[in-house]
PLY file of the C-alpha trace (Angstrom):
ply
format ascii 1.0
element vertex 329
property float x
property float y
property float z
element edge 328
property int vertex1
property int vertex2
end_header
84.62 8.58 129.33
85.17 9.56 125.72
83.48 12.64 124.43
84.44 14.88 127.32
86.32 18.12 126.76
89.62 18.37 128.53
92.93 20.18 128.37
94.86 18.75 125.44
97.49 16.14 126.12
101.08 17.11 125.46
102.40 16.06 122.08
105.89 15.44 123.43
105.19 11.86 124.41
106.21 10.50 121.03
104.72 7.64 119.07
103.43 4.44 120.65
105.84 1.56 120.76
105.74 -1.24 118.21
103.06 0.40 116.11
101.88 -2.17 113.55
102.75 -1.44 109.91
100.39 -0.30 107.20
100.70 -0.09 103.45
100.63 3.13 101.44
99.64 2.77 97.81
97.98 4.64 94.95
94.22 4.59 94.62
91.81 6.02 92.06
93.31 8.83 89.97
96.65 8.34 91.70
95.41 9.55 95.09
97.38 8.13 98.02
95.62 5.66 100.28
96.52 3.62 103.34
95.63 -0.06 103.63
95.20 -1.83 106.96
94.99 -5.61 106.75
95.18 -8.24 109.47
96.43 -11.81 109.23
92.90 -13.15 108.71
92.23 -10.87 105.75
90.01 -8.20 107.32
90.94 -4.86 105.78
90.26 -1.13 105.61
91.31 1.49 103.09
91.68 5.19 103.89
92.42 7.94 101.37
94.63 10.76 102.58
92.27 13.01 100.66
89.61 13.72 103.27
91.03 11.06 105.62
88.17 9.12 104.13
87.54 5.43 104.58
86.31 3.97 101.32
86.52 0.26 102.09
85.99 -2.06 105.05
86.06 -5.73 104.16
85.56 -8.96 106.06
88.08 -11.80 105.98
85.96 -13.21 103.15
86.55 -9.99 101.17
82.94 -8.92 101.49
82.58 -5.14 101.35
80.71 -3.56 104.28
80.81 0.10 103.21
79.00 1.54 100.22
80.94 3.68 97.74
79.13 4.95 94.66
80.17 3.56 91.30
80.05 7.18 90.11
82.10 8.59 93.01
84.37 11.43 91.88
87.91 10.88 93.13
89.03 14.28 91.94
89.77 17.12 94.39
88.16 19.37 95.42
85.04 17.21 94.93
84.08 15.07 97.96
84.02 11.29 97.60
80.50 9.83 97.60
80.45 6.90 100.01
82.59 5.27 102.66
82.92 7.42 105.78
83.33 11.15 105.06
84.24 13.36 108.01
81.90 16.32 108.50
83.84 19.13 110.22
83.63 21.93 111.25
80.03 21.89 110.12
77.47 19.17 109.57
75.32 19.61 106.45
74.11 23.20 106.16
73.81 23.76 109.91
75.86 26.96 109.55
77.37 29.31 106.98
80.15 27.10 105.58
79.96 24.75 102.61
77.81 21.69 103.29
79.55 19.26 105.66
82.52 21.60 106.14
85.94 21.29 104.55
87.74 18.43 106.33
86.42 15.92 103.80
88.04 17.69 100.85
91.45 18.52 102.28
94.63 16.49 102.04
95.63 15.02 105.39
99.06 13.77 106.41
100.08 10.64 108.25
101.00 11.67 111.78
104.34 9.97 112.54
104.40 10.98 116.20
100.89 11.30 117.63
100.17 11.88 121.30
99.17 8.68 123.10
95.76 7.23 122.23
94.52 4.99 125.06
93.29 1.78 123.47
91.88 -1.39 125.09
94.35 -3.61 123.27
97.78 -2.80 121.84
97.54 -5.59 119.26
95.61 -3.67 116.66
96.30 -2.34 113.19
96.00 1.44 113.09
97.06 4.61 111.33
97.08 8.17 112.61
96.14 11.07 110.34
96.44 14.80 110.97
94.78 17.93 109.57
95.75 21.52 110.31
94.15 24.56 108.66
95.72 26.33 105.72
95.67 30.10 105.32
92.78 29.59 102.91
90.88 27.60 105.53
91.35 30.40 108.07
89.82 32.87 105.65
86.55 30.91 105.60
86.70 29.68 109.22
89.05 31.94 111.21
90.37 29.45 113.73
93.45 27.35 114.34
93.00 23.67 115.20
94.56 20.23 115.12
92.29 17.38 114.02
93.77 13.97 114.72
92.08 10.83 113.46
93.06 7.31 114.41
91.62 4.49 112.29
91.96 1.10 113.94
91.20 -2.35 112.58
90.39 -4.51 115.58
91.28 -8.16 116.12
87.77 -9.29 115.16
87.59 -7.10 112.06
85.75 -4.30 113.84
86.49 -0.73 112.80
87.24 2.00 115.32
87.49 5.69 114.47
88.71 8.12 117.11
88.72 11.86 116.40
90.56 14.34 118.60
90.05 18.02 117.82
92.07 20.66 119.67
91.71 24.43 119.73
95.16 25.91 118.99
94.02 29.53 118.63
96.73 31.92 119.79
94.29 34.81 120.21
92.47 33.29 123.17
89.22 32.81 121.27
87.01 29.73 121.63
85.38 28.09 118.63
82.30 25.95 118.10
81.65 23.20 115.58
79.29 20.41 114.62
80.54 17.00 113.53
79.55 13.67 112.00
80.99 10.39 110.83
78.92 10.18 107.63
78.78 6.36 107.47
77.55 4.79 104.23
76.70 1.14 104.95
76.33 -1.43 102.19
72.95 -3.17 102.38
71.29 -5.81 100.23
68.00 -3.96 99.69
66.97 -0.83 101.57
63.38 -2.11 101.76
64.64 -5.15 103.74
66.53 -3.14 106.37
65.54 -2.10 109.88
67.28 0.32 112.23
66.95 -0.47 115.93
67.75 1.70 118.95
66.02 4.94 117.96
62.54 4.07 119.20
60.79 6.94 121.05
63.64 9.34 120.17
62.94 12.91 119.07
64.24 13.89 115.65
64.51 16.86 113.32
63.02 16.10 109.92
65.13 17.77 107.24
62.36 17.08 104.70
59.95 19.19 106.76
62.02 22.28 107.57
63.62 20.59 110.57
60.39 20.29 112.46
60.74 18.20 115.59
58.91 14.89 115.85
59.04 11.79 118.04
59.76 8.37 116.52
56.60 6.27 116.86
57.71 2.97 115.34
59.40 0.06 117.09
62.04 0.23 114.35
62.85 2.44 111.38
62.08 0.92 107.99
62.36 2.49 104.56
59.86 3.00 101.77
60.66 6.59 100.71
63.31 9.29 101.20
64.45 9.73 104.82
66.63 12.57 106.14
66.47 12.94 109.91
68.66 13.98 112.83
67.77 11.90 115.90
68.62 13.69 119.14
70.22 12.48 122.38
70.37 8.92 121.12
71.66 5.75 122.80
75.34 4.89 122.51
74.54 1.68 120.63
72.48 1.28 117.45
71.86 -1.65 115.13
71.16 -2.00 111.40
69.48 -5.31 110.61
69.83 -6.52 107.02
67.37 -9.40 106.76
68.37 -10.50 103.28
72.08 -10.70 104.08
71.32 -12.06 107.57
73.73 -9.51 108.99
73.48 -6.90 111.72
75.78 -3.90 111.86
76.37 -2.54 115.34
77.35 1.10 115.90
78.82 2.08 119.27
79.54 5.76 119.76
80.92 8.05 122.46
80.89 11.83 122.54
78.40 11.83 119.67
74.88 12.19 121.07
72.99 12.46 117.80
72.37 10.03 114.94
71.58 10.99 111.35
69.51 8.63 109.20
69.58 9.25 105.45
68.58 7.54 102.24
67.89 9.70 99.17
65.48 7.26 97.46
64.85 7.41 93.73
63.84 11.03 93.08
66.67 12.64 95.06
69.19 10.15 93.65
68.54 11.45 90.15
69.66 14.90 91.33
73.02 13.60 92.58
75.51 13.33 89.69
77.89 11.11 91.68
75.26 8.50 92.57
73.84 6.04 90.04
70.02 6.16 89.92
69.42 2.73 91.46
72.26 2.71 93.98
70.08 4.12 96.76
68.69 0.59 97.11
72.05 -0.69 98.33
73.12 2.05 100.75
72.06 3.42 104.10
73.64 6.27 106.02
73.51 6.01 109.80
75.81 8.73 111.07
77.31 9.23 114.50
77.02 12.96 115.06
77.04 16.01 117.30
74.62 18.39 115.60
71.91 19.80 117.85
74.30 21.25 120.43
77.56 22.51 118.88
80.77 21.63 120.68
82.69 24.62 122.04
86.42 24.49 122.80
88.50 27.10 124.55
92.16 27.42 123.48
94.08 24.37 124.65
90.95 22.26 125.09
90.47 19.02 123.19
87.34 17.09 122.27
87.21 13.38 121.51
84.50 11.53 119.61
84.74 7.89 118.72
82.71 5.21 117.02
83.17 1.47 116.73
81.57 -0.41 113.85
81.15 -4.16 114.01
78.93 -6.77 112.41
77.22 -9.94 113.50
76.51 -12.67 110.98
73.29 -14.52 111.65
71.60 -17.66 110.41
68.20 -16.27 111.38
65.63 -15.71 108.66
63.93 -12.39 108.08
61.62 -11.51 110.94
63.25 -13.87 113.45
66.31 -11.85 114.39
65.83 -9.81 117.54
68.17 -6.83 117.20
67.15 -5.59 120.65
69.36 -8.35 122.00
72.21 -6.84 120.02
71.61 -3.25 121.11
71.15 -4.19 124.76
73.96 -6.67 125.08
77.62 -5.88 125.43
80.53 -7.68 123.87
0 1
1 2
2 3
3 4
4 5
5 6
6 7
7 8
8 9
9 10
10 11
11 12
12 13
13 14
14 15
15 16
16 17
17 18
18 19
19 20
20 21
21 22
22 23
23 24
24 25
25 26
26 27
27 28
28 29
29 30
30 31
31 32
32 33
33 34
34 35
35 36
36 37
37 38
38 39
39 40
40 41
41 42
42 43
43 44
44 45
45 46
46 47
47 48
48 49
49 50
50 51
51 52
52 53
53 54
54 55
55 56
56 57
57 58
58 59
59 60
60 61
61 62
62 63
63 64
64 65
65 66
66 67
67 68
68 69
69 70
70 71
71 72
72 73
73 74
74 75
75 76
76 77
77 78
78 79
79 80
80 81
81 82
82 83
83 84
84 85
85 86
86 87
87 88
88 89
89 90
90 91
91 92
92 93
93 94
94 95
95 96
96 97
97 98
98 99
99 100
100 101
101 102
102 103
103 104
104 105
105 106
106 107
107 108
108 109
109 110
110 111
111 112
112 113
113 114
114 115
115 116
116 117
117 118
118 119
119 120
120 121
121 122
122 123
123 124
124 125
125 126
126 127
127 128
128 129
129 130
130 131
131 132
132 133
133 134
134 135
135 136
136 137
137 138
138 139
139 140
140 141
141 142
142 143
143 144
144 145
145 146
146 147
147 148
148 149
149 150
150 151
151 152
152 153
153 154
154 155
155 156
156 157
157 158
158 159
159 160
160 161
161 162
162 163
163 164
164 165
165 166
166 167
167 168
168 169
169 170
170 171
171 172
172 173
173 174
174 175
175 176
176 177
177 178
178 179
179 180
180 181
181 182
182 183
183 184
184 185
185 186
186 187
187 188
188 189
189 190
190 191
191 192
192 193
193 194
194 195
195 196
196 197
197 198
198 199
199 200
200 201
201 202
202 203
203 204
204 205
205 206
206 207
207 208
208 209
209 210
210 211
211 212
212 213
213 214
214 215
215 216
216 217
217 218
218 219
219 220
220 221
221 222
222 223
223 224
224 225
225 226
226 227
227 228
228 229
229 230
230 231
231 232
232 233
233 234
234 235
235 236
236 237
237 238
238 239
239 240
240 241
241 242
242 243
243 244
244 245
245 246
246 247
247 248
248 249
249 250
250 251
251 252
252 253
253 254
254 255
255 256
256 257
257 258
258 259
259 260
260 261
261 262
262 263
263 264
264 265
265 266
266 267
267 268
268 269
269 270
270 271
271 272
272 273
273 274
274 275
275 276
276 277
277 278
278 279
279 280
280 281
281 282
282 283
283 284
284 285
285 286
286 287
287 288
288 289
289 290
290 291
291 292
292 293
293 294
294 295
295 296
296 297
297 298
298 299
299 300
300 301
301 302
302 303
303 304
304 305
305 306
306 307
307 308
308 309
309 310
310 311
311 312
312 313
313 314
314 315
315 316
316 317
317 318
318 319
319 320
320 321
321 322
322 323
323 324
324 325
325 326
326 327
327 328
């Protein structure tokens, strides 16, 4: 099962055969980005800066991820929106800069990754690699290899697989927290429900991380929310009634789930977010926060998430997302 810690696979196996092609082009401010696109028109765009997804579109060219109109594509600033990678620290759960440094480093395309077991070989994917610089080691004194595979599935689903390996030569273990900081595009935050977190305990970041238990049968939004739900199910659903669409998040190796929307007051404090854009975004993040992951030298951790969507003709109030979260594809 994904998410277990194991001795790292050898990197001598070479690249996988017949890897599908991808396009490298220039994005905002001349930053390099990779485009994955299938024959039906589903697509994903990933900047090498931060290994950050900034676009995931359906075959009808409808954008599924939210990226702020005021996002700053200028290193070392992080990019507001898409799917930032939080490593080696989530938020301020530690002494490093918020969300760590992986999201504001330049990654490289890995031309010869170790094998990534995948259910189907007929997928569009790209492999990215991050290793620490001397500057990184000064603020976090460890050696690691962070490999990310971004896969565009045959049905337009999006799969992210992270493999982090301890390459310390001094025999020391290290610990980290992690999150895929997913920004989903929604029609109106007040028309959205999150299913799958009922009865779960959570840490409320708006109340000094006090621990509470979710009482509602779904999470709805009418003010700022910033919570870390603990030991959550492997499948969650975001129901957008107005768009008649349900996002489905499947995750492995990532026990926690962060729910965040800044609402109006907090949005005004964020220079890279337009004041009204909070209405059209929702962050549901696949994470490992409460219990840091510890790796001994040579050990590797894997955390993966699959994002998909279900279009629905149901009207608001008639869609039963429990059928989505309980069923399997």
